[in-house]
Backbone as a printed PyTorch tensor [residue, N CA C, xyz], in Angstrom:
tensor([[[-22.0590, 185.4900,  40.2830],
         [-23.0950, 186.4400,  40.6010],
         [-23.2870, 186.4790,  42.1040]],

        [[-23.7740, 187.6000,  42.5780],
         [-23.9970, 187.7350,  44.0130],
         [-25.4330, 188.1810,  44.2580]],

        [[-25.8930, 187.9300,  45.4460],
         [-27.2340, 188.2920,  45.8480],
         [-27.2100, 188.4640,  47.3540]],

        [[-28.3460, 188.7850,  47.9220],
         [-28.4040, 188.8760,  49.3700],
         [-29.2800, 187.7590,  49.8930]],

        [[-28.7260, 186.9580,  50.7420],
         [-29.4290, 185.8660,  51.3950],
         [-29.0050, 185.9310,  52.8450]],

        [[-29.9080, 186.3230,  53.7100],
         [-29.5660, 186.5060,  55.1050],
         [-29.5910, 185.1830,  55.8380]],

        [[-28.4390, 184.7580,  56.4030],
         [-28.3810, 183.4480,  57.0330],
         [-29.3320, 183.2780,  58.2100]],

        [[-29.6910, 184.3470,  58.8630],
         [-30.5400, 184.2100,  60.0370],
         [-31.9960, 184.5360,  59.7570]],

        [[-32.3500, 184.7210,  58.4740],
         [-33.7340, 185.0180,  58.1670],
         [-34.5480, 183.7390,  58.1580]],

        [[-35.8340, 183.8840,  58.2040],
         [-36.6960, 182.7100,  58.2360],
         [-36.6560, 181.9490,  56.9220]],

        [[-36.1650, 182.5780,  55.8460],
         [-36.1140, 181.8760,  54.5680],
         [-34.9340, 180.9290,  54.4850]],

        [[-33.9760, 181.0520,  55.3770],
         [-32.8270, 180.1540,  55.3460],
         [-32.7490, 179.3800,  56.6510]],

        [[-33.8800, 178.8520,  57.0580],
         [-33.8670, 178.0870,  58.2870],
         [-33.0180, 176.8490,  58.1160]],

        [[-32.4870, 176.3980,  59.1980],
         [-31.5920, 175.2470,  59.1430],
         [-32.3260, 173.9990,  59.5770]],

        [[-31.6410, 172.8900,  59.4120],
         [-32.1960, 171.6320,  59.8970],
         [-32.1510, 171.6350,  61.4060]],

        [[-32.8320, 170.6720,  61.9810],
         [-32.8430, 170.5930,  63.4360],
         [-31.4320, 170.4170,  63.9730]],

        [[-31.2550, 170.8800,  65.1480],
         [-29.9580, 170.8970,  65.8010],
         [-30.1050, 170.0710,  67.0670]],

        [[-29.1380, 169.2590,  67.3710],
         [-29.2700, 168.3820,  68.5260],
         [-29.2910, 169.1330,  69.8470]],

        [[-28.7590, 170.3480,  69.8580],
         [-28.7220, 171.0780,  71.1180],
         [-29.6990, 172.2450,  71.1510]],

        [[-30.2310, 172.6430,  69.9950],
         [-31.1120, 173.7910,  69.9480],
         [-32.0560, 173.5930,  68.7810]],

        [[-33.3330, 173.4710,  69.0410],
         [-34.2810, 173.2000,  67.9730],
         [-34.8680, 174.4520,  67.3530]],

        [[-34.2960, 175.6010,  67.6430],
         [-34.7650, 176.8340,  67.0280],
         [-34.5520, 176.7550,  65.5210]],

        [[-35.5680, 177.1020,  64.7140],
         [-35.3970, 177.0080,  63.2690],
         [-34.3770, 178.0000,  62.7220]],

        [[-33.9780, 178.9780,  63.5030],
         [-33.0180, 179.9610,  63.0260],
         [-31.5790, 179.5940,  63.3650]],

        [[-31.3760, 178.5410,  64.1040],
         [-30.0250, 178.1730,  64.5050],
         [-29.3090, 177.4590,  63.3840]],

        [[-28.0880, 177.8780,  63.0690],
         [-27.3310, 177.1140,  62.0820],
         [-27.0010, 175.7410,  62.6410]],

        [[-26.7760, 174.7990,  61.7530],
         [-26.4450, 173.4400,  62.1680],
         [-25.0300, 173.4300,  62.7290]],

        [[-24.8910, 172.9260,  63.9180],
         [-23.5750, 172.8580,  64.5610],
         [-23.1330, 171.4160,  64.6670]],

        [[-21.8640, 171.1960,  64.4930],
         [-21.3330, 169.8750,  64.7730],
         [-21.1990, 169.7620,  66.2890]],

        [[-20.9910, 168.5650,  66.8040],
         [-20.8890, 168.4000,  68.2540],
         [-19.6950, 169.1550,  68.8380]],

        [[-18.7330, 169.4960,  68.0020],
         [-17.5580, 170.1980,  68.4800],
         [-17.6520, 171.6720,  68.1070]],

        [[-17.1690, 172.5320,  68.9640],
         [-17.1950, 173.9560,  68.6870],
         [-16.0180, 174.3270,  67.8050]],

        [[-16.3070, 175.0630,  66.7340],
         [-15.2570, 175.5140,  65.8260],
         [-14.7710, 176.8680,  66.3300]],

        [[-13.5080, 176.9660,  66.5980],
         [-12.9650, 178.2220,  67.0920],
         [-12.1850, 178.9110,  65.9900]],

        [[-12.1040, 180.2070,  66.0930],
         [-11.3970, 181.0020,  65.1010],
         [-10.2380, 181.7090,  65.7810]],

        [[ -9.1470, 181.7940,  65.0650],
         [ -7.9960, 182.4710,  65.6400],
         [ -8.2970, 183.9610,  65.7520]],

        [[ -7.7030, 184.6300,  66.7360],
         [ -7.9420, 186.0680,  66.8880],
         [ -7.5020, 186.8540,  65.6550]],

        [[ -6.6430, 186.2560,  64.8280],
         [ -6.1560, 186.9600,  63.6470],
         [ -7.1960, 187.0180,  62.5270]],

        [[ -8.2950, 186.2510,  62.6510],
         [ -9.3140, 186.2460,  61.6110],
         [ -9.9040, 187.6460,  61.4740]],

        [[ -9.8750, 188.1600,  60.2610],
         [-10.4050, 189.4900,  59.9910],
         [-11.9280, 189.4290,  59.9930]],

        [[-12.5520, 190.2350,  60.8280],
         [-14.0060, 190.2270,  60.9570],
         [-14.6710, 190.5130,  59.6110]],

        [[-14.0800, 191.3820,  58.7960],
         [-14.6680, 191.7230,  57.4980],
         [-14.6700, 190.5420,  56.5390]],

        [[-13.7760, 189.5900,  56.7230],
         [-13.6980, 188.4390,  55.8380],
         [-14.6010, 187.2900,  56.2780]],

        [[-15.2230, 187.4120,  57.4150],
         [-16.0480, 186.3180,  57.9170],
         [-17.2320, 186.0850,  56.9920]],

        [[-17.6190, 184.8190,  56.9180],
         [-18.7190, 184.4490,  56.0460],
         [-19.4350, 183.2510,  56.6320]],

        [[-20.6830, 183.0870,  56.2300],
         [-21.4990, 181.9570,  56.6600],
         [-21.5850, 180.9970,  55.4830]],

        [[-21.3600, 179.7260,  55.7610],
         [-21.4770, 178.6910,  54.7490],
         [-22.9260, 178.2240,  54.6830]],

        [[-23.5040, 178.2650,  53.4910],
         [-24.8650, 177.7740,  53.2670],
         [-24.7610, 176.5440,  52.3780]],

        [[-25.3710, 175.4590,  52.8280],
         [-25.3660, 174.2100,  52.0670],
         [-26.7930, 173.9560,  51.5910]],

        [[-26.9630, 173.9460,  50.2670],
         [-28.2600, 173.6580,  49.6640],
         [-28.3440, 172.1620,  49.4020]],

        [[-29.3170, 171.5230,  50.0360],
         [-29.5210, 170.0820,  49.8940],
         [-30.9670, 169.8150,  49.5110]],

        [[-31.2470, 168.5760,  49.2190],
         [-32.6130, 168.1270,  49.0310],
         [-32.7270, 166.8130,  49.7820]],

        [[-33.3150, 166.8780,  50.9640],
         [-33.3790, 165.6810,  51.7990],
         [-34.3070, 164.6150,  51.2310]],

        [[-35.0040, 164.9240,  50.1470],
         [-35.8450, 163.9300,  49.4940],
         [-35.3210, 163.5320,  48.1290]],

        [[-34.0770, 163.8640,  47.8330],
         [-33.5200, 163.5790,  46.5100],
         [-33.5120, 162.0750,  46.2500]],

        [[-33.9320, 161.6950,  45.0460],
         [-33.9870, 160.2640,  44.7200],
         [-32.7310, 159.7970,  43.9880]],

        [[-31.9380, 160.7100,  43.4800],
         [-30.7040, 160.3420,  42.7940],
         [-29.7050, 159.8390,  43.8310]],

        [[-29.2870, 158.5870,  43.6930],
         [-28.4300, 157.9760,  44.7130],
         [-27.0750, 158.6600,  44.8340]],

        [[-26.5150, 159.1150,  43.7160],
         [-25.2250, 159.8090,  43.7640],
         [-25.3500, 161.1140,  44.5290]],

        [[-26.4150, 161.8870,  44.2420],
         [-26.6130, 163.1420,  44.9560],
         [-26.8550, 162.8980,  46.4420]],

        [[-27.6440, 161.8980,  46.7640],
         [-27.9130, 161.5800,  48.1780],
         [-26.6120, 161.1910,  48.8810]],

        [[-25.7930, 160.3820,  48.2350],
         [-24.5050, 159.9750,  48.8030],
         [-23.5810, 161.1770,  48.9660]],

        [[-23.5310, 162.0520,  47.9630],
         [-22.6780, 163.2310,  48.0400],
         [-23.1110, 164.1720,  49.1630]],

        [[-24.4210, 164.2760,  49.3930],
         [-24.9040, 165.0980,  50.5080],
         [-24.4120, 164.5320,  51.8320]],

        [[-24.5340, 163.2140,  52.0050],
         [-24.0740, 162.5820,  53.2510],
         [-22.5700, 162.7790,  53.4320]],

        [[-21.8050, 162.5440,  52.3710],
         [-20.3470, 162.6800,  52.4660],
         [-19.9510, 164.1300,  52.7540]],

        [[-20.6370, 165.0740,  52.1320],
         [-20.3220, 166.4850,  52.3700],
         [-20.5570, 166.8500,  53.8330]],

        [[-21.6600, 166.4060,  54.3950],
         [-21.9540, 166.6840,  55.7990],
         [-20.9110, 166.0370,  56.7060]],

        [[-20.4620, 164.8270,  56.3370],
         [-19.4240, 164.1610,  57.1300],
         [-18.1250, 164.9700,  57.1050]],

        [[-17.7620, 165.5020,  55.9440],
         [-16.5520, 166.3280,  55.8430],
         [-16.7040, 167.5800,  56.6920]],

        [[-17.8410, 168.2540,  56.5730],
         [-18.0650, 169.4800,  57.3430],
         [-17.9990, 169.2030,  58.8460]],

        [[-18.5950, 168.1060,  59.2840],
         [-18.5340, 167.7390,  60.7060],
         [-17.1060, 167.4170,  61.1250]],

        [[-16.4010, 166.6540,  60.2970],
         [-15.0210, 166.2820,  60.6260],
         [-14.1170, 167.5170,  60.7190]],

        [[-14.4000, 168.5190,  59.9100],
         [-13.5980, 169.7460,  59.8940],
         [-14.1380, 170.7840,  60.8730]],

        [[-15.1970, 170.4420,  61.6110],
         [-15.8210, 171.3720,  62.5640],
         [-16.1930, 172.6880,  61.8970]],

        [[-16.7420, 172.5910,  60.7000],
         [-17.1290, 173.7820,  59.9490],
         [-18.6270, 174.0080,  60.1040]],

        [[-19.0150, 175.1360,  60.7160],
         [-20.4470, 175.4050,  60.8860],
         [-21.0850, 175.7440,  59.5450]],

        [[-22.3730, 175.4380,  59.4220],
         [-23.0810, 175.7660,  58.1930],
         [-24.5700, 175.8990,  58.4550]],

        [[-25.2340, 176.5660,  57.5320],
         [-26.6860, 176.6790,  57.5230],
         [-27.1630, 175.7900,  56.3890]],

        [[-28.1000, 174.9350,  56.6730],
         [-28.6290, 174.0370,  55.6490],
         [-29.9480, 174.5700,  55.1290]],

        [[-30.0730, 174.6330,  53.8180],
         [-31.3280, 174.9810,  53.1560],
         [-31.7870, 173.7150,  52.4390]],

        [[-32.9360, 173.1900,  52.8480],
         [-33.4780, 171.9830,  52.2440],
         [-34.4200, 172.3900,  51.1140]],

        [[-33.9860, 172.1640,  49.8940],
         [-34.7600, 172.5540,  48.7210],
         [-36.1030, 171.8700,  48.6010]],

        [[-36.3250, 170.7960,  49.3510],
         [-37.6090, 170.0860,  49.3170],
         [-38.6730, 170.7530,  50.1850]],

        [[-38.2450, 171.5400,  51.1620],
         [-39.2000, 172.1430,  52.0870],
         [-39.8680, 173.3540,  51.4340]],

        [[-41.1860, 173.4110,  51.4770],
         [-41.8890, 174.5530,  50.8750],
         [-41.4300, 175.8990,  51.4450]],

        [[-41.1230, 175.9220,  52.7300],
         [-40.7060, 177.1960,  53.3470],
         [-39.3060, 177.6270,  52.9090]],

        [[-38.5710, 176.7560,  52.2370],
         [-37.2330, 177.0960,  51.7310],
         [-37.2390, 177.3560,  50.2260]],

        [[-38.4030, 177.2950,  49.5990],
         [-38.4930, 177.4180,  48.1430],
         [-37.8670, 178.7090,  47.6260]],

        [[-38.1750, 179.8390,  48.2590],
         [-37.6240, 181.1170,  47.7930],
         [-36.1010, 181.1380,  47.9070]],

        [[-35.5900, 180.6510,  49.0330],
         [-34.1360, 180.6040,  49.2130],
         [-33.5110, 179.6620,  48.1920]],

        [[-34.1350, 178.5060,  47.9790],
         [-33.6250, 177.5370,  47.0050],
         [-33.5480, 178.1620,  45.6180]],

        [[-34.6130, 178.8400,  45.2050],
         [-34.6360, 179.4490,  43.8770],
         [-33.6030, 180.5640,  43.7570]],

        [[-33.4050, 181.3170,  44.8280],
         [-32.3880, 182.3670,  44.8310],
         [-30.9920, 181.7440,  44.6960]],

        [[-30.7570, 180.6520,  45.4080],
         [-29.4580, 179.9740,  45.3230],
         [-29.2600, 179.3470,  43.9440]],

        [[-30.3210, 178.7610,  43.3790],
         [-30.2280, 178.2280,  42.0180],
         [-29.8450, 179.3330,  41.0410]],

        [[-30.4360, 180.5150,  41.2150],
         [-30.1350, 181.6340,  40.3180],
         [-28.6720, 182.0570,  40.4410]],

        [[-28.1310, 182.0010,  41.6420],
         [-26.7340, 182.3920,  41.8640],
         [-25.7920, 181.3620,  41.2410]],

        [[-26.0780, 180.0740,  41.4380],
         [-25.1840, 179.0260,  40.9240],
         [-25.3850, 178.7630,  39.4400]],

        [[-26.5820, 179.0300,  38.9540],
         [-26.9080, 178.6890,  37.5730],
         [-27.1800, 177.2040,  37.3900]],

        [[-27.3140, 176.4660,  38.5030],
         [-27.5240, 175.0130,  38.4710],
         [-28.8110, 174.7010,  39.2320]],

        [[-29.7530, 174.0420,  38.5590],
         [-31.0110, 173.6660,  39.2110],
         [-31.0610, 172.1590,  39.4080]],

        [[-31.6140, 171.7340,  40.5470],
         [-31.8980, 170.3290,  40.7680],
         [-30.6920, 169.4280,  40.9360]],

        [[-29.5500, 169.9910,  41.2760],
         [-28.3590, 169.1840,  41.5120],
         [-27.8320, 169.5290,  42.9030]],

        [[-27.7670, 168.5330,  43.7560],
         [-27.4200, 168.7390,  45.1570],
         [-26.2200, 167.8920,  45.5350]],

        [[-25.4650, 168.2980,  46.5540],
         [-25.5300, 169.5630,  47.2910],
         [-24.8070, 170.6790,  46.5440]],

        [[-25.1370, 171.9090,  46.9210],
         [-24.4510, 173.0930,  46.4200],
         [-24.0070, 173.9110,  47.6300]],

        [[-22.8910, 174.6180,  47.4720],
         [-22.2790, 175.3340,  48.5930],
         [-22.1170, 176.8060,  48.2440]],

        [[-22.4690, 177.6490,  49.2140],
         [-22.4520, 179.0990,  49.0180],
         [-21.8650, 179.7660,  50.2530]],

        [[-21.3240, 180.9590,  50.0500],
         [-20.9390, 181.8110,  51.1720],
         [-21.8720, 183.0070,  51.1870]],

        [[-22.3630, 183.3600,  52.3780],
         [-23.0060, 184.6410,  52.5900],
         [-21.9700, 185.4690,  53.3210]],

        [[-21.5440, 186.5420,  52.6820],
         [-20.4750, 187.3830,  53.2170],
         [-21.0360, 188.4180,  54.1800]],

        [[-20.1640, 188.9890,  54.9920],
         [-20.6040, 189.9470,  56.0030],
         [-21.2650, 191.1730,  55.3850]],

        [[-20.9900, 191.4640,  54.0990],
         [-21.6350, 192.6030,  53.4350],
         [-22.9950, 192.2270,  52.8500]],

        [[-23.4240, 190.9680,  53.0420],
         [-24.7290, 190.5250,  52.5770],
         [-24.7120, 189.8340,  51.2230]],

        [[-23.6040, 189.8930,  50.5010],
         [-23.5180, 189.2450,  49.1920],
         [-23.4160, 187.7340,  49.3580]],

        [[-24.0050, 187.0130,  48.4220],
         [-23.9390, 185.5510,  48.4180],
         [-23.1660, 185.1100,  47.1890]],

        [[-22.2110, 184.1980,  47.3790],
         [-21.4220, 183.6980,  46.2600],
         [-21.4400, 182.1750,  46.2430]],

        [[-21.3890, 181.6260,  45.0510],
         [-21.3990, 180.1830,  44.8320],
         [-19.9810, 179.6550,  44.9440]],

        [[-19.7830, 178.6170,  45.7610],
         [-18.4660, 177.9920,  45.9140],
         [-18.3270, 176.8540,  44.9120]],

        [[-19.3380, 175.9910,  44.8690],
         [-19.2880, 174.8510,  43.9720],
         [-20.1890, 173.7410,  44.4580]],

        [[-20.0180, 172.5840,  43.8210],
         [-20.8110, 171.4190,  44.1860],
         [-19.9650, 170.4850,  45.0530]],

        [[-20.4360, 169.2560,  45.2200],
         [-19.7150, 168.3170,  46.0690],
         [-18.2920, 168.0680,  45.5730]],

        [[-18.1150, 167.9570,  44.2560],
         [-16.7820, 167.6970,  43.7090],
         [-15.7930, 168.7740,  44.1430]],

        [[-16.2330, 170.0240,  44.1970],
         [-15.3560, 171.1240,  44.6160],
         [-14.9800, 170.9700,  46.0930]],

        [[-15.9370, 170.6330,  46.9370],
         [-15.6710, 170.4570,  48.3700],
         [-14.7070, 169.2860,  48.5690]],

        [[-14.9330, 168.2040,  47.8380],
         [-14.0670, 167.0340,  47.9420],
         [-12.6410, 167.3910,  47.4940]],

        [[-12.5270, 168.1580,  46.4160],
         [-11.2050, 168.5740,  45.9110],
         [-10.4670, 169.4230,  46.9530]],

        [[-11.1660, 170.3770,  47.5510],
         [-10.5500, 171.2330,  48.5760],
         [-10.0950, 170.3820,  49.7590]],

        [[-10.9490, 169.4390,  50.1710],
         [-10.6120, 168.5720,  51.2890],
         [ -9.3740, 167.7360,  50.9670]],

        [[ -9.3410, 167.1440,  49.7870],
         [ -8.1990, 166.3090,  49.4010],
         [ -6.9240, 167.1380,  49.2500]],

        [[ -7.0280, 168.3160,  48.6340],
         [ -5.8500, 169.1670,  48.4420],
         [ -5.2710, 169.6400,  49.7710]],

        [[ -6.0980, 169.6940,  50.7950],
         [ -5.6270, 170.1270,  52.1170],
         [ -4.6270, 169.1480,  52.7000]],

        [[ -4.6330, 167.9150,  52.2090],
         [ -3.7140, 166.8960,  52.6980],
         [ -2.4090, 166.8110,  51.9240]],

        [[ -2.2370, 167.6840,  50.9440],
         [ -0.9880, 167.6750,  50.1750],
         [  0.1730, 168.1200,  51.0520]],

        [[  1.3860, 167.6870,  50.7260],
         [  2.5530, 168.0890,  51.5210],
         [  2.7080, 169.6160,  51.5750]],

        [[  3.0830, 170.1230,  52.7410],
         [  3.2340, 171.5640,  52.9590],
         [  4.1490, 172.1910,  51.9030]],

        [[  5.2330, 171.4900,  51.5480],
         [  6.1920, 172.0310,  50.5690],
         [  5.4930, 172.2830,  49.2320]],

        [[  4.6520, 171.3650,  48.8190],
         [  3.9310, 171.5100,  47.5590],
         [  2.9420, 172.6730,  47.6390]],

        [[  2.2360, 172.7660,  48.7680],
         [  1.2810, 173.8580,  48.9410],
         [  1.9960, 175.2130,  48.9530]],

        [[  3.1800, 175.2620,  49.5610],
         [  3.9570, 176.5090,  49.5870],
         [  4.4000, 176.9010,  48.1820]],

        [[  4.7140, 175.9140,  47.3540],
         [  5.1520, 176.1780,  45.9790],
         [  3.9810, 176.5520,  45.0690]],

        [[  2.7620, 176.1970,  45.4720],
         [  1.5720, 176.4530,  44.6570],
         [  0.4830, 177.1300,  45.5000]],

        [[  0.6580, 178.4260,  45.7690],
         [ -0.3170, 179.1230,  46.6200],
         [ -1.7200, 179.1890,  46.0050]],

        [[ -1.8390, 178.8730,  44.7180],
         [ -3.1570, 178.8900,  44.0760],
         [ -4.0090, 177.6870,  44.4700]],

        [[ -3.3930, 176.6560,  45.0490],
         [ -4.1510, 175.4740,  45.4690],
         [ -5.0300, 175.8610,  46.6590]],

        [[ -6.3220, 175.5640,  46.5370],
         [ -7.2590, 175.8970,  47.6020],
         [ -7.2470, 174.8060,  48.6620]],

        [[ -6.9990, 175.2140,  49.9000],
         [ -7.0390, 174.2880,  51.0270],
         [ -8.2280, 174.6480,  51.9110]],

        [[ -8.5670, 173.7330,  52.8170],
         [ -9.7130, 173.9570,  53.7030],
         [ -9.5410, 175.2530,  54.4950]],

        [[ -8.3440, 175.4490,  55.0610],
         [ -8.1280, 176.6500,  55.8690],
         [ -8.2430, 177.9230,  55.0450]],

        [[ -7.7430, 177.8960,  53.8190],
         [ -7.8360, 179.0800,  52.9590],
         [ -9.2820, 179.4080,  52.6100]],

        [[-10.0590, 178.3890,  52.2860],
         [-11.4210, 178.6070,  51.8030],
         [-12.4160, 178.7730,  52.9590]],

        [[-12.2850, 177.9310,  53.9850],
         [-13.2880, 177.8990,  55.0450],
         [-12.8100, 178.4430,  56.3860]],

        [[-11.5990, 178.9660,  56.4460],
         [-11.0450, 179.4570,  57.7000],
         [-11.8080, 180.6000,  58.3430]],

        [[-12.5190, 181.3870,  57.5190],
         [-13.2500, 182.5400,  58.0230],
         [-14.7430, 182.2620,  58.2130]],

        [[-15.1530, 180.9940,  58.1280],
         [-16.5710, 180.6520,  58.2540],
         [-16.9980, 180.7620,  59.7070]],

        [[-18.1450, 181.4170,  59.9150],
         [-18.7450, 181.5540,  61.2400],
         [-20.1570, 181.0040,  61.1720]],

        [[-20.7340, 180.7340,  62.3460],
         [-22.0900, 180.1780,  62.3310],
         [-23.1580, 181.2320,  62.0870]],

        [[-22.8640, 182.4860,  62.4050],
         [-23.8150, 183.5890,  62.1310],
         [-23.0750, 184.9010,  62.3300]],

        [[-23.6990, 185.9770,  61.8880],
         [-23.1050, 187.3180,  62.0770],
         [-23.6630, 187.9600,  63.3190]]])
């Protein structure tokens, strides 16, 4: 299912940023993620990560930390929506409606340049994509259906 969730709206404010404390700034890793000139502007998308910074489930809390570590290691920009924050409640509920999954964190979504929002998956999906990216090139060439980091996240931008 798709919906409209504007990455730069006040309903999808991000966590604090070490270089810019504006609530509208997407979370940036310390390194700048660059895009090749061949990236099609129409395919660009913003990655939204739905978390709950107060989650008591240890597995979910661990998966949130590991997911953020992967995103930082891959220099992938993202907007974080903290489901615990009252000001993010509407965005959280909209994302829950898109994924069909409530109360399970983290969840990953793309907001596309046309305004549609799509569900990517949970932590297991991100971990699978990350691991599959390390498969031998020959195997990946023989199986173009295997999702790699570059295929899935290559068009991610910090904002439109």
